[in-house]
matplotlib code that plots the C-alpha trace (Angstrom):
import matplotlib.pyplot as plt

x = [-115.7, -112.0, -110.0, -107.4, -103.9, -101.7, -98.6, -95.4, -92.5, -92.5, -95.1, -94.0, -95.1, -98.9, -99.3, -97.9, -101.1, -99.7, -99.9, -96.2, -93.0, -89.3, -87.5, -84.0, -82.8, -81.0, -77.6, -78.6, -78.9, -81.8, -84.2, -86.5, -90.2, -92.4, -95.8, -96.0, -97.1, -94.0, -91.8, -93.3, -92.7, -89.1, -88.7, -90.3, -88.0, -84.9, -86.7, -86.7, -89.3, -90.3, -90.0, -91.2, -88.2, -89.3, -93.2, -93.5, -91.6, -93.5, -93.5, -92.6, -89.1, -89.1, -86.2, -85.7, -84.2, -84.5, -87.0, -86.0, -82.4, -83.4, -85.5, -82.6, -80.2, -82.7, -82.9, -79.1, -78.9, -81.5, -79.7, -76.4, -77.9, -79.4, -76.0, -74.3, -76.8, -75.8, -78.4, -77.6, -78.2, -78.6, -76.3, -76.9, -74.4, -75.7, -73.9, -74.5, -73.9, -71.0, -69.1, -65.4, -62.7, -61.6, -65.3, -65.9, -62.8, -64.1, -67.5, -65.8, -63.7, -66.9, -68.5, -65.5, -65.8, -69.6, -68.8, -66.1, -68.7, -71.1, -73.7, -75.5, -75.0, -77.7, -76.2, -78.5, -77.7, -79.8, -80.5, -81.3, -82.7, -81.1, -79.1, -82.4, -81.7, -78.7, -79.6, -76.9, -74.2, -75.7, -75.9, -72.2, -71.3, -73.2, -71.5, -68.2, -69.2, -70.3, -67.0, -64.9, -66.6, -66.8, -64.3, -65.9, -69.6, -72.3, -75.2, -78.4, -80.6, -79.5, -79.4, -82.9, -84.5, -87.1, -88.4, -85.5, -83.0, -81.3, -80.9, -78.6, -78.1, -74.9, -74.4, -71.0, -69.7]
y = [-124.8, -124.7, -121.6, -120.8, -122.1, -119.7, -118.8, -118.7, -116.4, -113.0, -111.8, -111.6, -110.1, -109.9, -110.7, -107.2, -105.1, -101.8, -98.8, -97.7, -99.5, -98.6, -100.5, -102.1, -103.5, -106.8, -105.1, -103.9, -100.2, -98.1, -97.0, -95.0, -95.0, -96.0, -97.5, -101.3, -102.0, -100.2, -102.2, -105.5, -104.5, -103.7, -107.1, -108.9, -107.0, -108.6, -112.0, -112.0, -111.7, -108.7, -109.8, -107.8, -107.8, -105.4, -105.4, -103.2, -100.2, -97.2, -97.7, -101.5, -102.3, -104.6, -106.1, -107.6, -111.1, -114.8, -116.0, -119.7, -118.8, -116.5, -119.2, -121.7, -119.2, -118.7, -122.5, -122.8, -120.0, -121.8, -125.2, -123.5, -121.9, -125.3, -127.0, -124.4, -124.6, -126.8, -128.9, -128.9, -132.3, -133.1, -136.0, -137.8, -138.9, -141.2, -141.2, -142.9, -141.1, -143.5, -143.4, -144.3, -141.8, -143.6, -144.1, -140.4, -139.5, -141.6, -139.9, -136.5, -137.2, -138.1, -134.9, -132.8, -134.5, -133.6, -129.9, -129.7, -131.0, -128.2, -130.4, -129.9, -132.5, -133.7, -135.2, -137.7, -139.0, -142.0, -143.1, -146.7, -148.1, -146.6, -144.0, -142.0, -141.3, -139.1, -136.8, -134.4, -136.8, -136.6, -132.8, -132.7, -134.8, -132.6, -129.5, -131.2, -131.7, -128.1, -126.9, -129.2, -127.9, -124.2, -123.1, -125.0, -125.1, -123.1, -124.5, -124.2, -126.2, -126.2, -129.6, -130.7, -133.9, -135.5, -138.6, -141.0, -139.0, -135.7, -133.8, -131.0, -129.7, -128.1, -126.1, -125.3, -121.8]
z = [127.6, 127.9, 128.5, 125.8, 126.6, 128.6, 126.7, 128.7, 127.7, 126.1, 123.6, 120.0, 116.6, 116.4, 120.1, 121.0, 121.4, 122.6, 120.2, 120.4, 121.4, 121.9, 119.2, 119.4, 116.1, 115.5, 116.0, 119.5, 118.5, 119.8, 116.9, 119.1, 119.8, 116.9, 116.2, 116.8, 113.2, 111.8, 114.2, 113.1, 109.4, 110.2, 111.8, 108.8, 106.4, 108.0, 108.4, 112.2, 115.0, 117.1, 120.7, 123.8, 126.1, 128.8, 128.9, 132.1, 130.7, 129.2, 126.3, 126.2, 124.9, 121.9, 120.1, 116.6, 117.0, 116.1, 118.7, 118.4, 119.1, 122.0, 123.6, 123.3, 125.0, 127.8, 128.3, 128.4, 131.1, 133.2, 132.9, 133.8, 136.9, 138.0, 137.6, 139.8, 142.7, 145.7, 147.4, 151.1, 152.6, 156.3, 157.3, 160.5, 163.1, 165.9, 169.2, 172.6, 176.0, 177.0, 173.7, 173.8, 172.8, 169.6, 168.5, 169.0, 166.9, 164.0, 164.2, 164.4, 161.2, 159.4, 160.6, 159.4, 155.9, 155.8, 156.7, 154.0, 151.4, 152.6, 154.3, 157.6, 160.3, 162.7, 165.8, 167.4, 170.9, 171.7, 175.3, 176.3, 179.5, 182.6, 180.6, 180.6, 184.3, 183.4, 180.5, 181.8, 180.5, 177.0, 177.3, 178.3, 175.2, 172.9, 174.4, 173.7, 170.1, 169.9, 171.3, 169.0, 165.9, 166.9, 164.2, 161.3, 162.1, 163.8, 165.9, 164.0, 166.5, 170.1, 171.9, 172.9, 174.3, 171.9, 173.6, 174.2, 172.1, 172.2, 168.9, 167.7, 164.2, 163.0, 159.8, 158.1, 158.5]

ax = plt.figure().add_subplot(projection="3d")
ax.plot(x, y, z, "-o")
ax.set_aspect("equal")
plt.show()
């Protein structure tokens, strides 16, 4: 046997099962505490719905309004909020321990652009072959990156060796 479908959203009209409610009419004026049946009748008189706005209050607050329009406004608010939120991406910059000055400058410009866009940057320093014998060179390079980006970014994940690579994550300030 299936359970009845769970309704999302506020209760309305006959679904409101409390004995008394605080009624707010369609103009936004408080009508006071009254029996639920009287509030439903008042809503039907003006051809609108009685919608439970604050179910946790004592007594619950109900408002006379057009439920379809109310639901549409709520959906618009949700969509607007979703539009405004920024998804922070992690961009990756790959370096080598013996990187040339100009190559470093090109990577640094890219990192500046990422920080301006509000993204985090994962700096990966890959060691090959005999470079593994000198991890201090890699640490020195990552400290230089950290120092160069001190005004615009903060270190979220300190430089650490992970296998054959050293990783550091920077986040915009």
